[in-house]
Biotite code that builds the C-alpha atoms (Angstrom):
import biotite.structure as struc

atoms = struc.array([
    struc.Atom([-20.152, 101.224, -23.147], chain_id="A", res_id=1, res_name="MET", atom_name="CA", element="C"),
    struc.Atom([-20.879, 97.631, -24.092], chain_id="A", res_id=2, res_name="ASP", atom_name="CA", element="C"),
    struc.Atom([-20.341, 96.035, -20.682], chain_id="A", res_id=3, res_name="GLU", atom_name="CA", element="C"),
    struc.Atom([-22.722, 98.488, -19.022], chain_id="A", res_id=4, res_name="LEU", atom_name="CA", element="C"),
    struc.Atom([-25.382, 97.847, -21.667], chain_id="A", res_id=5, res_name="LYS", atom_name="CA", element="C"),
    struc.Atom([-24.994, 94.087, -21.189], chain_id="A", res_id=6, res_name="ALA", atom_name="CA", element="C"),
    struc.Atom([-25.508, 94.458, -17.440], chain_id="A", res_id=7, res_name="ARG", atom_name="CA", element="C"),
    struc.Atom([-28.593, 96.614, -17.995], chain_id="A", res_id=8, res_name="ILE", atom_name="CA", element="C"),
    struc.Atom([-30.073, 93.956, -20.276], chain_id="A", res_id=9, res_name="LEU", atom_name="CA", element="C"),
    struc.Atom([-29.136, 91.069, -17.970], chain_id="A", res_id=10, res_name="ALA", atom_name="CA", element="C"),
    struc.Atom([-29.948, 92.580, -14.565], chain_id="A", res_id=11, res_name="GLU", atom_name="CA", element="C"),
    struc.Atom([-31.987, 95.724, -15.126], chain_id="A", res_id=12, res_name="GLY", atom_name="CA", element="C"),
    struc.Atom([-35.672, 95.566, -14.310], chain_id="A", res_id=13, res_name="GLN", atom_name="CA", element="C"),
    struc.Atom([-38.160, 97.710, -16.203], chain_id="A", res_id=14, res_name="VAL", atom_name="CA", element="C"),
    struc.Atom([-40.665, 98.953, -13.617], chain_id="A", res_id=15, res_name="ILE", atom_name="CA", element="C"),
    struc.Atom([-42.710, 101.044, -16.037], chain_id="A", res_id=16, res_name="SER", atom_name="CA", element="C"),
    struc.Atom([-42.321, 102.838, -19.360], chain_id="A", res_id=17, res_name="ASN", atom_name="CA", element="C"),
    struc.Atom([-40.314, 105.482, -17.490], chain_id="A", res_id=18, res_name="GLY", atom_name="CA", element="C"),
    struc.Atom([-38.468, 103.656, -14.696], chain_id="A", res_id=19, res_name="VAL", atom_name="CA", element="C"),
    struc.Atom([-35.517, 101.269, -14.905], chain_id="A", res_id=20, res_name="LEU", atom_name="CA", element="C"),
    struc.Atom([-34.267, 99.538, -11.753], chain_id="A", res_id=21, res_name="LYS", atom_name="CA", element="C"),
    struc.Atom([-30.525, 98.785, -11.706], chain_id="A", res_id=22, res_name="VAL", atom_name="CA", element="C"),
    struc.Atom([-29.975, 98.409, -7.980], chain_id="A", res_id=23, res_name="ASP", atom_name="CA", element="C"),
    struc.Atom([-27.985, 95.159, -8.260], chain_id="A", res_id=24, res_name="HIS", atom_name="CA", element="C"),
    struc.Atom([-24.937, 96.852, -9.776], chain_id="A", res_id=25, res_name="PHE", atom_name="CA", element="C"),
    struc.Atom([-25.271, 100.652, -9.794], chain_id="A", res_id=26, res_name="LEU", atom_name="CA", element="C"),
    struc.Atom([-27.280, 102.439, -7.137], chain_id="A", res_id=27, res_name="ASN", atom_name="CA", element="C"),
    struc.Atom([-27.976, 100.151, -4.185], chain_id="A", res_id=28, res_name="HIS", atom_name="CA", element="C"),
    struc.Atom([-25.493, 97.330, -4.543], chain_id="A", res_id=29, res_name="GLN", atom_name="CA", element="C"),
    struc.Atom([-22.408, 98.514, -6.427], chain_id="A", res_id=30, res_name="ILE", atom_name="CA", element="C"),
    struc.Atom([-20.172, 96.400, -8.650], chain_id="A", res_id=31, res_name="ASP", atom_name="CA", element="C"),
    struc.Atom([-16.710, 97.909, -8.032], chain_id="A", res_id=32, res_name="PRO", atom_name="CA", element="C"),
    struc.Atom([-15.157, 96.394, -11.169], chain_id="A", res_id=33, res_name="LYS", atom_name="CA", element="C"),
    struc.Atom([-17.886, 97.793, -13.385], chain_id="A", res_id=34, res_name="LEU", atom_name="CA", element="C"),
    struc.Atom([-17.665, 101.126, -11.546], chain_id="A", res_id=35, res_name="MET", atom_name="CA", element="C"),
    struc.Atom([-13.926, 101.199, -12.189], chain_id="A", res_id=36, res_name="GLN", atom_name="CA", element="C"),
    struc.Atom([-14.552, 100.802, -15.922], chain_id="A", res_id=37, res_name="LYS", atom_name="CA", element="C"),
    struc.Atom([-17.221, 103.512, -15.796], chain_id="A", res_id=38, res_name="ILE", atom_name="CA", element="C"),
    struc.Atom([-14.755, 105.877, -14.115], chain_id="A", res_id=39, res_name="GLY", atom_name="CA", element="C"),
    struc.Atom([-12.127, 105.075, -16.750], chain_id="A", res_id=40, res_name="GLN", atom_name="CA", element="C"),
    struc.Atom([-14.623, 105.742, -19.570], chain_id="A", res_id=41, res_name="ALA", atom_name="CA", element="C"),
    struc.Atom([-15.526, 109.171, -18.175], chain_id="A", res_id=42, res_name="PHE", atom_name="CA", element="C"),
    struc.Atom([-11.866, 109.996, -17.529], chain_id="A", res_id=43, res_name="ALA", atom_name="CA", element="C"),
    struc.Atom([-10.956, 109.076, -21.116], chain_id="A", res_id=44, res_name="ASP", atom_name="CA", element="C"),
    struc.Atom([-13.729, 111.321, -22.423], chain_id="A", res_id=45, res_name="ARG", atom_name="CA", element="C"),
    struc.Atom([-12.885, 114.355, -20.274], chain_id="A", res_id=46, res_name="PHE", atom_name="CA", element="C"),
    struc.Atom([-9.097, 114.030, -19.844], chain_id="A", res_id=47, res_name="LYS", atom_name="CA", element="C"),
    struc.Atom([-8.430, 117.043, -22.095], chain_id="A", res_id=48, res_name="GLU", atom_name="CA", element="C"),
    struc.Atom([-10.942, 119.289, -20.308], chain_id="A", res_id=49, res_name="SER", atom_name="CA", element="C"),
    struc.Atom([-8.644, 120.543, -17.506], chain_id="A", res_id=50, res_name="ASP", atom_name="CA", element="C"),
    struc.Atom([-11.049, 119.290, -14.818], chain_id="A", res_id=51, res_name="ILE", atom_name="CA", element="C"),
    struc.Atom([-10.111, 120.428, -11.302], chain_id="A", res_id=52, res_name="THR", atom_name="CA", element="C"),
    struc.Atom([-13.166, 119.118, -9.398], chain_id="A", res_id=53, res_name="LYS", atom_name="CA", element="C"),
    struc.Atom([-15.960, 116.587, -9.881], chain_id="A", res_id=54, res_name="ILE", atom_name="CA", element="C"),
    struc.Atom([-19.388, 117.158, -8.354], chain_id="A", res_id=55, res_name="ILE", atom_name="CA", element="C"),
    struc.Atom([-22.397, 114.891, -7.842], chain_id="A", res_id=56, res_name="THR", atom_name="CA", element="C"),
    struc.Atom([-25.478, 114.643, -5.612], chain_id="A", res_id=57, res_name="VAL", atom_name="CA", element="C"),
    struc.Atom([-25.580, 112.129, -2.775], chain_id="A", res_id=58, res_name="GLU", atom_name="CA", element="C"),
    struc.Atom([-25.869, 109.278, -2.926], chain_id="A", res_id=59, res_name="SER", atom_name="CA", element="C"),
    struc.Atom([-26.135, 107.301, -6.169], chain_id="A", res_id=60, res_name="SER", atom_name="CA", element="C"),
    struc.Atom([-23.702, 109.492, -8.086], chain_id="A", res_id=61, res_name="GLY", atom_name="CA", element="C"),
    struc.Atom([-20.903, 109.131, -5.543], chain_id="A", res_id=62, res_name="ILE", atom_name="CA", element="C"),
    struc.Atom([-19.470, 105.793, -6.729], chain_id="A", res_id=63, res_name="ALA", atom_name="CA", element="C"),
    struc.Atom([-19.061, 106.726, -10.423], chain_id="A", res_id=64, res_name="PRO", atom_name="CA", element="C"),
    struc.Atom([-17.838, 110.197, -9.427], chain_id="A", res_id=65, res_name="ALA", atom_name="CA", element="C"),
    struc.Atom([-15.166, 108.806, -7.085], chain_id="A", res_id=66, res_name="VAL", atom_name="CA", element="C"),
    struc.Atom([-13.902, 106.359, -9.704], chain_id="A", res_id=67, res_name="MET", atom_name="CA", element="C"),
    struc.Atom([-13.746, 109.151, -12.282], chain_id="A", res_id=68, res_name="THR", atom_name="CA", element="C"),
    struc.Atom([-11.912, 111.348, -9.773], chain_id="A", res_id=69, res_name="GLY", atom_name="CA", element="C"),
    struc.Atom([-9.428, 108.554, -9.162], chain_id="A", res_id=70, res_name="LEU", atom_name="CA", element="C"),
    struc.Atom([-8.541, 108.364, -12.855], chain_id="A", res_id=71, res_name="TYR", atom_name="CA", element="C"),
    struc.Atom([-8.509, 112.142, -13.378], chain_id="A", res_id=72, res_name="LEU", atom_name="CA", element="C"),
    struc.Atom([-6.706, 112.612, -10.033], chain_id="A", res_id=73, res_name="GLN", atom_name="CA", element="C"),
    struc.Atom([-9.017, 115.389, -8.850], chain_id="A", res_id=74, res_name="VAL", atom_name="CA", element="C"),
    struc.Atom([-11.184, 115.831, -5.728], chain_id="A", res_id=75, res_name="PRO", atom_name="CA", element="C"),
    struc.Atom([-14.824, 114.738, -5.720], chain_id="A", res_id=76, res_name="VAL", atom_name="CA", element="C"),
    struc.Atom([-17.537, 116.795, -4.019], chain_id="A", res_id=77, res_name="ILE", atom_name="CA", element="C"),
    struc.Atom([-21.066, 115.625, -3.344], chain_id="A", res_id=78, res_name="PHE", atom_name="CA", element="C"),
    struc.Atom([-23.929, 118.003, -2.671], chain_id="A", res_id=79, res_name="ALA", atom_name="CA", element="C"),
    struc.Atom([-25.601, 117.003, 0.574], chain_id="A", res_id=80, res_name="ARG", atom_name="CA", element="C"),
    struc.Atom([-29.365, 116.561, 0.806], chain_id="A", res_id=81, res_name="LYS", atom_name="CA", element="C"),
    struc.Atom([-29.462, 117.543, 4.479], chain_id="A", res_id=82, res_name="LYS", atom_name="CA", element="C"),
    struc.Atom([-27.542, 120.115, 6.438], chain_id="A", res_id=83, res_name="ARG", atom_name="CA", element="C"),
    struc.Atom([-25.274, 118.490, 8.982], chain_id="A", res_id=84, res_name="SER", atom_name="CA", element="C"),
    struc.Atom([-24.029, 120.097, 12.188], chain_id="A", res_id=85, res_name="LEU", atom_name="CA", element="C"),
    struc.Atom([-20.809, 120.956, 10.371], chain_id="A", res_id=86, res_name="THR", atom_name="CA", element="C"),
    struc.Atom([-22.792, 122.703, 7.625], chain_id="A", res_id=87, res_name="LEU", atom_name="CA", element="C"),
    struc.Atom([-25.157, 124.633, 9.857], chain_id="A", res_id=88, res_name="SER", atom_name="CA", element="C"),
    struc.Atom([-25.024, 127.968, 8.042], chain_id="A", res_id=89, res_name="SER", atom_name="CA", element="C"),
    struc.Atom([-23.649, 129.608, 4.928], chain_id="A", res_id=90, res_name="GLY", atom_name="CA", element="C"),
    struc.Atom([-22.519, 127.709, 1.898], chain_id="A", res_id=91, res_name="GLY", atom_name="CA", element="C"),
    struc.Atom([-24.319, 127.229, -1.389], chain_id="A", res_id=92, res_name="LEU", atom_name="CA", element="C"),
    struc.Atom([-27.861, 125.895, -1.711], chain_id="A", res_id=93, res_name="GLU", atom_name="CA", element="C"),
    struc.Atom([-30.391, 125.061, -4.395], chain_id="A", res_id=94, res_name="THR", atom_name="CA", element="C"),
    struc.Atom([-33.533, 122.967, -4.831], chain_id="A", res_id=95, res_name="GLU", atom_name="CA", element="C"),
    struc.Atom([-33.631, 119.758, -6.886], chain_id="A", res_id=96, res_name="VAL", atom_name="CA", element="C"),
    struc.Atom([-36.696, 117.707, -7.790], chain_id="A", res_id=97, res_name="PHE", atom_name="CA", element="C"),
    struc.Atom([-36.212, 113.924, -7.717], chain_id="A", res_id=98, res_name="SER", atom_name="CA", element="C"),
    struc.Atom([-38.065, 112.222, -10.559], chain_id="A", res_id=99, res_name="TYR", atom_name="CA", element="C"),
    struc.Atom([-37.967, 108.732, -9.040], chain_id="A", res_id=100, res_name="THR", atom_name="CA", element="C"),
    struc.Atom([-38.832, 109.824, -5.496], chain_id="A", res_id=101, res_name="LYS", atom_name="CA", element="C"),
    struc.Atom([-41.325, 112.525, -6.516], chain_id="A", res_id=102, res_name="HIS", atom_name="CA", element="C"),
    struc.Atom([-39.976, 114.989, -3.960], chain_id="A", res_id=103, res_name="GLU", atom_name="CA", element="C"),
    struc.Atom([-38.050, 118.223, -3.770], chain_id="A", res_id=104, res_name="LYS", atom_name="CA", element="C"),
    struc.Atom([-34.715, 118.266, -1.986], chain_id="A", res_id=105, res_name="ASN", atom_name="CA", element="C"),
    struc.Atom([-32.563, 121.178, -0.976], chain_id="A", res_id=106, res_name="HIS", atom_name="CA", element="C"),
    struc.Atom([-28.935, 120.364, -1.704], chain_id="A", res_id=107, res_name="VAL", atom_name="CA", element="C"),
    struc.Atom([-25.984, 122.056, -0.059], chain_id="A", res_id=108, res_name="PHE", atom_name="CA", element="C"),
    struc.Atom([-22.276, 122.679, -0.516], chain_id="A", res_id=109, res_name="LEU", atom_name="CA", element="C"),
    struc.Atom([-20.054, 124.106, 2.194], chain_id="A", res_id=110, res_name="ALA", atom_name="CA", element="C"),
    struc.Atom([-18.213, 127.363, 1.546], chain_id="A", res_id=111, res_name="ASP", atom_name="CA", element="C"),
    struc.Atom([-14.933, 126.918, -0.288], chain_id="A", res_id=112, res_name="GLY", atom_name="CA", element="C"),
    struc.Atom([-15.712, 123.568, -1.899], chain_id="A", res_id=113, res_name="MET", atom_name="CA", element="C"),
    struc.Atom([-15.829, 125.294, -5.292], chain_id="A", res_id=114, res_name="LEU", atom_name="CA", element="C"),
    struc.Atom([-14.055, 128.471, -6.334], chain_id="A", res_id=115, res_name="THR", atom_name="CA", element="C"),
    struc.Atom([-13.994, 130.649, -9.423], chain_id="A", res_id=116, res_name="ALA", atom_name="CA", element="C"),
    struc.Atom([-10.772, 128.878, -10.462], chain_id="A", res_id=117, res_name="LYS", atom_name="CA", element="C"),
    struc.Atom([-12.435, 125.468, -10.723], chain_id="A", res_id=118, res_name="ASP", atom_name="CA", element="C"),
    struc.Atom([-13.305, 123.643, -13.937], chain_id="A", res_id=119, res_name="HIS", atom_name="CA", element="C"),
    struc.Atom([-16.045, 121.269, -12.867], chain_id="A", res_id=120, res_name="VAL", atom_name="CA", element="C"),
    struc.Atom([-17.303, 117.947, -14.213], chain_id="A", res_id=121, res_name="LEU", atom_name="CA", element="C"),
    struc.Atom([-20.778, 116.800, -13.159], chain_id="A", res_id=122, res_name="ILE", atom_name="CA", element="C"),
    struc.Atom([-21.197, 113.015, -12.798], chain_id="A", res_id=123, res_name="ILE", atom_name="CA", element="C"),
    struc.Atom([-24.541, 111.337, -12.098], chain_id="A", res_id=124, res_name="ASP", atom_name="CA", element="C"),
    struc.Atom([-26.019, 107.849, -12.313], chain_id="A", res_id=125, res_name="ASP", atom_name="CA", element="C"),
    struc.Atom([-29.157, 108.723, -14.321], chain_id="A", res_id=126, res_name="PHE", atom_name="CA", element="C"),
    struc.Atom([-30.377, 111.441, -16.656], chain_id="A", res_id=127, res_name="LEU", atom_name="CA", element="C"),
    struc.Atom([-34.154, 111.629, -16.984], chain_id="A", res_id=128, res_name="ALA", atom_name="CA", element="C"),
    struc.Atom([-35.605, 115.114, -16.611], chain_id="A", res_id=129, res_name="LYS", atom_name="CA", element="C"),
    struc.Atom([-32.210, 116.741, -15.979], chain_id="A", res_id=130, res_name="GLY", atom_name="CA", element="C"),
    struc.Atom([-33.115, 118.215, -12.602], chain_id="A", res_id=131, res_name="GLU", atom_name="CA", element="C"),
    struc.Atom([-30.109, 116.927, -10.638], chain_id="A", res_id=132, res_name="ALA", atom_name="CA", element="C"),
    struc.Atom([-27.577, 118.138, -13.200], chain_id="A", res_id=133, res_name="ALA", atom_name="CA", element="C"),
    struc.Atom([-29.332, 121.507, -13.506], chain_id="A", res_id=134, res_name="LEU", atom_name="CA", element="C"),
    struc.Atom([-29.297, 121.862, -9.714], chain_id="A", res_id=135, res_name="GLY", atom_name="CA", element="C"),
    struc.Atom([-25.570, 121.122, -9.629], chain_id="A", res_id=136, res_name="LEU", atom_name="CA", element="C"),
    struc.Atom([-25.078, 123.656, -12.412], chain_id="A", res_id=137, res_name="THR", atom_name="CA", element="C"),
    struc.Atom([-26.757, 126.286, -10.250], chain_id="A", res_id=138, res_name="ARG", atom_name="CA", element="C"),
    struc.Atom([-24.318, 125.511, -7.417], chain_id="A", res_id=139, res_name="LEU", atom_name="CA", element="C"),
    struc.Atom([-21.390, 125.766, -9.850], chain_id="A", res_id=140, res_name="ILE", atom_name="CA", element="C"),
    struc.Atom([-22.694, 129.135, -11.069], chain_id="A", res_id=141, res_name="ASN", atom_name="CA", element="C"),
    struc.Atom([-23.176, 130.387, -7.505], chain_id="A", res_id=142, res_name="GLN", atom_name="CA", element="C"),
    struc.Atom([-19.506, 129.620, -6.846], chain_id="A", res_id=143, res_name="ALA", atom_name="CA", element="C"),
    struc.Atom([-18.418, 131.385, -10.033], chain_id="A", res_id=144, res_name="GLY", atom_name="CA", element="C"),
    struc.Atom([-16.819, 128.156, -11.259], chain_id="A", res_id=145, res_name="ALA", atom_name="CA", element="C"),
    struc.Atom([-16.793, 126.872, -14.854], chain_id="A", res_id=146, res_name="TYR", atom_name="CA", element="C"),
    struc.Atom([-18.898, 123.908, -16.009], chain_id="A", res_id=147, res_name="LEU", atom_name="CA", element="C"),
    struc.Atom([-16.599, 121.792, -18.188], chain_id="A", res_id=148, res_name="SER", atom_name="CA", element="C"),
    struc.Atom([-18.841, 118.801, -18.861], chain_id="A", res_id=149, res_name="GLY", atom_name="CA", element="C"),
    struc.Atom([-21.501, 116.360, -17.723], chain_id="A", res_id=150, res_name="ILE", atom_name="CA", element="C"),
    struc.Atom([-21.058, 112.598, -17.447], chain_id="A", res_id=151, res_name="GLY", atom_name="CA", element="C"),
    struc.Atom([-24.111, 110.338, -17.118], chain_id="A", res_id=152, res_name="ILE", atom_name="CA", element="C"),
    struc.Atom([-23.990, 106.598, -16.539], chain_id="A", res_id=153, res_name="VAL", atom_name="CA", element="C"),
    struc.Atom([-27.494, 105.841, -17.920], chain_id="A", res_id=154, res_name="ILE", atom_name="CA", element="C"),
    struc.Atom([-29.517, 108.319, -19.952], chain_id="A", res_id=155, res_name="GLU", atom_name="CA", element="C"),
    struc.Atom([-33.217, 107.896, -20.647], chain_id="A", res_id=156, res_name="LYS", atom_name="CA", element="C"),
    struc.Atom([-33.111, 109.622, -24.030], chain_id="A", res_id=157, res_name="SER", atom_name="CA", element="C"),
    struc.Atom([-36.890, 109.512, -24.408], chain_id="A", res_id=158, res_name="PHE", atom_name="CA", element="C"),
    struc.Atom([-37.214, 112.090, -21.626], chain_id="A", res_id=159, res_name="GLN", atom_name="CA", element="C"),
    struc.Atom([-36.320, 115.761, -21.905], chain_id="A", res_id=160, res_name="GLU", atom_name="CA", element="C"),
    struc.Atom([-33.205, 115.867, -19.731], chain_id="A", res_id=161, res_name="GLY", atom_name="CA", element="C"),
    struc.Atom([-30.606, 115.907, -22.516], chain_id="A", res_id=162, res_name="ARG", atom_name="CA", element="C"),
    struc.Atom([-32.390, 118.698, -24.357], chain_id="A", res_id=163, res_name="LYS", atom_name="CA", element="C"),
    struc.Atom([-32.316, 120.848, -21.208], chain_id="A", res_id=164, res_name="LYS", atom_name="CA", element="C"),
    struc.Atom([-28.637, 120.106, -20.601], chain_id="A", res_id=165, res_name="LEU", atom_name="CA", element="C"),
    struc.Atom([-27.642, 120.780, -24.209], chain_id="A", res_id=166, res_name="GLU", atom_name="CA", element="C"),
    struc.Atom([-28.794, 124.365, -23.671], chain_id="A", res_id=167, res_name="GLU", atom_name="CA", element="C"),
    struc.Atom([-25.893, 124.732, -21.203], chain_id="A", res_id=168, res_name="LEU", atom_name="CA", element="C"),
    struc.Atom([-23.457, 124.450, -24.109], chain_id="A", res_id=169, res_name="GLY", atom_name="CA", element="C"),
    struc.Atom([-21.055, 121.974, -22.507], chain_id="A", res_id=170, res_name="CYS", atom_name="CA", element="C"),
    struc.Atom([-20.048, 118.439, -23.561], chain_id="A", res_id=171, res_name="PRO", atom_name="CA", element="C"),
    struc.Atom([-22.371, 115.643, -22.381], chain_id="A", res_id=172, res_name="ILE", atom_name="CA", element="C"),
    struc.Atom([-21.221, 112.022, -22.246], chain_id="A", res_id=173, res_name="CYS", atom_name="CA", element="C"),
    struc.Atom([-23.756, 109.261, -21.548], chain_id="A", res_id=174, res_name="SER", atom_name="CA", element="C"),
    struc.Atom([-22.366, 105.736, -21.356], chain_id="A", res_id=175, res_name="LEU", atom_name="CA", element="C"),
    struc.Atom([-25.712, 104.047, -22.114], chain_id="A", res_id=176, res_name="ALA", atom_name="CA", element="C"),
    struc.Atom([-28.519, 105.886, -23.900], chain_id="A", res_id=177, res_name="ARG", atom_name="CA", element="C"),
    struc.Atom([-31.938, 104.244, -23.614], chain_id="A", res_id=178, res_name="ILE", atom_name="CA", element="C"),
    struc.Atom([-34.432, 105.032, -26.351], chain_id="A", res_id=179, res_name="ALA", atom_name="CA", element="C"),
    struc.Atom([-37.372, 103.155, -24.847], chain_id="A", res_id=180, res_name="SER", atom_name="CA", element="C"),
    struc.Atom([-38.564, 101.054, -21.923], chain_id="A", res_id=181, res_name="LEU", atom_name="CA", element="C"),
    struc.Atom([-41.879, 100.200, -23.556], chain_id="A", res_id=182, res_name="GLU", atom_name="CA", element="C"),
    struc.Atom([-43.406, 96.744, -23.157], chain_id="A", res_id=183, res_name="HIS", atom_name="CA", element="C"),
    struc.Atom([-40.885, 95.925, -20.425], chain_id="A", res_id=184, res_name="GLY", atom_name="CA", element="C"),
    struc.Atom([-37.976, 95.916, -22.893], chain_id="A", res_id=185, res_name="LYS", atom_name="CA", element="C"),
    struc.Atom([-34.848, 98.079, -22.880], chain_id="A", res_id=186, res_name="VAL", atom_name="CA", element="C"),
    struc.Atom([-34.009, 99.493, -26.303], chain_id="A", res_id=187, res_name="THR", atom_name="CA", element="C"),
    struc.Atom([-30.802, 101.486, -26.681], chain_id="A", res_id=188, res_name="PHE", atom_name="CA", element="C"),
    struc.Atom([-30.652, 104.551, -28.899], chain_id="A", res_id=189, res_name="LEU", atom_name="CA", element="C"),
    struc.Atom([-27.630, 103.146, -30.711], chain_id="A", res_id=190, res_name="GLU", atom_name="CA", element="C"),
    struc.Atom([-29.605, 99.998, -31.608], chain_id="A", res_id=191, res_name="ASP", atom_name="CA", element="C"),
    struc.Atom([-32.322, 102.065, -33.275], chain_id="A", res_id=192, res_name="ILE", atom_name="CA", element="C"),
    struc.Atom([-29.763, 104.118, -35.216], chain_id="A", res_id=193, res_name="ARG", atom_name="CA", element="C"),
    struc.Atom([-28.008, 100.950, -36.371], chain_id="A", res_id=194, res_name="GLU", atom_name="CA", element="C"),
    struc.Atom([-31.262, 99.183, -37.200], chain_id="A", res_id=195, res_name="GLY", atom_name="CA", element="C"),
    struc.Atom([-30.650, 96.311, -34.787], chain_id="A", res_id=196, res_name="THR", atom_name="CA", element="C"),
    struc.Atom([-33.747, 96.625, -32.618], chain_id="A", res_id=197, res_name="HIS", atom_name="CA", element="C"),
])
């Protein structure tokens, strides 16, 4: 997605060879117009997949998931990182390791949010090690639902996340695939393939 790549180049900040900060338009401050286009791109990719629900992890995946849900006209669920008073017992639960925060989180879904009839699309802001998407997959499996696809806004292709997710055997759509963050510079996988780096 060209507009997303342009924003990454213009406003993204490379923190290290493994960390890209995009908090001015994606996961702290959100650009609604860009998010709308992101939702449309995911909806176009998965419109033939009979999606009945979209799932993400709070909180950075919520905005792209909601916009995708708007275009696909399906409900959006987010796995909570803390049990609330309304989710005091029961439900589905799994553990997810956060690469950027270096901590383990238990994530929860209330009973009935997913059923065996659901065809589920995972949406997340980043793919690095694949832990968030794998955790959501475990929740989908616990519910007996069907994983129809995974949509990622920004993929760090130099890390092992995609390889892990490919083993799930479902379609994966990443709107921007980063090949490298070395020397403080963002290089997209497509640029390397096309010889434009």
